[in-house]
N, C-alpha and C positions, 0 to 999 in steps of 0.2 A: 669639484671633487666632493663626493659625499662624506659625511661624518658618520660615526657609529650611531649617533642619534637619528640621522636621516635614514640609515638602513633599517634600524629597529622600527621606526615609525612606518616605513614602507611595508615591511614584512607584516606588521600588525594589521595594517589595512588590507593587504592582499590576502592574508591567511586567516583573518579574523581571530587573532591571538592577542590576549592581553599582555602576556609577558614573553618577549622575544629576546631579551638579553639574559644569557646564562652566566657569563663571566664579564663583568663590566671592565671597560677600559677608560680612556679619556674621551668623554662625550663629544667634545668639539674638535678632536683631532681628525684630520682627513684620513680616509681609508682608500688606499690606492689599489689594493688587491684583496680579494675575498676567495678563500678556499672553502669549497663545499664538500661535505661528506655525509653519508648516512649514519655512520656510527664511528666511535673512536678507533675501532679495529681497522678502519680504512685509512687511517693516518699513519705515515711513516714515523719512526721514533723521534726524529728531529725535523723541524720545519725547514722549508727551502731556504737557501742562503739569501742574504739581502735584508732589506728593511722589513720589519714585521708588518703583517696586515691584520685581517680579522678572519675568524672561522664561522661558518654556518654548519652546525651538526644537528641532523634530524633527531637522533637519539643521543642526547648529550649527558644523560644522567650517570654514565660510567666514564666520563672523560677524565676525571681526576685532575692531575697536574700536568697533563700533556700540553706541550707547546705553551708554557706559562706566560710568555710575553704577549700572547695573542688574545684579544678579547673574543668572546664567543657569543654568537647569536644562535637561536634554536626555534624550532616549531615542531611539535609532534602531531597532535590531533588536527590542527588546522592544515598542515601539510598533507596529511593523509586524506582529509576531506576534499581538498581543492586540487590536488596534483597527482592523485593515483586513480584507483578504480572507484570513483565516487562522483559527486557533482562536479564535473571537470569540463566546463565549456571550452577551456583552452585546448583540450584534446580534440573536441569536436571541430573547433576552428582550424586546427592544424591539419586534420584529415579531410576537411571540407564536408563534414556531415551537416545536413540541414536540420533546422528547427530543434536544437537541443533545449530540453526543458527539464527542470528538476523533478525527481521522484523521491519523496520522503514516505517511508512505510513504517508502520508501527505494528508489531505483532503482539502476542500476549506477554506483557512484561516489558520493562524498559530495556532489558538486555537484548530484546529481539528487534529493536529499531534498526533500520537500515536507510542509507542515503545513497543517491546516485542520480543518474539522468537517463532520459530516453531521447534518441535521436534517429534520424532517417538518412543513412548513408546512400541509399538507392543502389546498393550492390548485392548481387547474389553471393552465396556462401564462398565459393572459391576465390572471388575477387576480394571480398571482405577479409577473409583469412590472410590472403597475401598482403593486403594493406596493413593489417595489424602486425604481421610478422616482420614486415619491413620497418615499421615504426618502432617496434619494441625489441627487435632482434630475435624473435622467436616466441614460443609459448611453452607452457608446462604440460597442459592436458587439454583434450578436446572431447566433445560429444557432437557428432555431426547432426544437422537438423534433418527433419523428415523430408523437407523439400529444398534441396540445396540450390535449385535453379531460380528460385523466386527472390527478388530483392526483399531484404528483411529489415524491419525496424529493429533497433538495437537498444538494449538496456545495459548500462555500465553501472555496476553496483558493488558496494563494499562488503557484501555478505551473500551467502547462497543457502537458502533454506527451501524446503518443498512449498511452503505456503507463500513465500516470496516469488518463486517461479510461477505459481498459479496466478498470483496477482499481476505480474508483468505480462503473462500470456493473455490475460483478459484485456490488456491494454494494446493488444496487437503486436506485441514483441515476438520476433522470430529467432533472435540470437541474443544470448546473455553473456556479457563479458565481465569477468571478475578476476580477483587475484589468485585464489586457490580453489581447486575443485573440492567440493565436499561430497564424499562418497554417498552419504545418506540422502542426497538430493538428486543423484544421477538417474535413478529409476523414474522419478517425477519428471525430469527433463525429457527423458526418452518417451514417456507416456504422453507428454504434451506435444512432442515433435520439436521441442526447442533445441537449437544449436547452442553449445556452450564453449566459450574460449576462456580457459584459465591461463592468464598471462604469466603467473608466478609472482609471489609477493615482492621479492627483491627486484625483479625485473621492472615491475610497475613503479617502484620507488626510485630506481635509477632514472627512469624516464622523467619522473617528477623533479628530480634534482637538476637534470639538464634543462628542463623547461623553466625551472626557477632561475637558473643562470641566464637563460635567454632573456627572460623578462627583466632581470636586474640590469643586464647590459643595455637593454632598450631604455630603461628608466634612468640609468646612470652611465652614459657612454664612456666616461673616463675610468670606469671601474674595470679592473683586470680580474676576470673570474677563472678559477680552475676547479674542475670537478674530479674528485678522487673516488675510486671504487667501482668504476664501470664506464665504458665508452658510451657515447651517444649513438644509438643504432640508427636514429633518423638522420 
């Protein structure tokens, strides 16, 4: 049975976060169940009956005194980088995409930096879109590619800017997957012939929360996990 210390250490390694404990509990006490949520608003007013467990809350900064008997684990930036539309090899593995490799891009100024990955699904646009819709439960917005019949290299990125689209296009990318469609970059995508799939910010986070629960169950088979705030579409 894992302890809070075990879970915090595992999260720190997996998500490359220095501080994963938001509300401390008893470090050596066993944790039998872990409830995962994106934000405090996804939690019911009172915890489930029975023995208290631990919480993982992605955005814990407004948690306040909710569920006061439960220690709280958290990760914000590390979760977004590793488990949403960024450098997410777990997504590539789950979908069977070949040769995932990181893509780190830096535009003019630190705030223009973006991270993600490039991979080769080996699928034409209709099949790739169907695969993504099945895995994520839908999408928010689309820009169809100029050549929907050709198998496309894919970039999964945490930002969408015209100069970033030009960068990935130069690397042979035909489809760009991100969280939110940026209207200012749509004309660039169309001009390059790039397909774009905007999954939706929350939809990609819900996927990440369920993936985190899957990985925790694999690492700690005795841990009972419950995800609040969205079903697992996959």
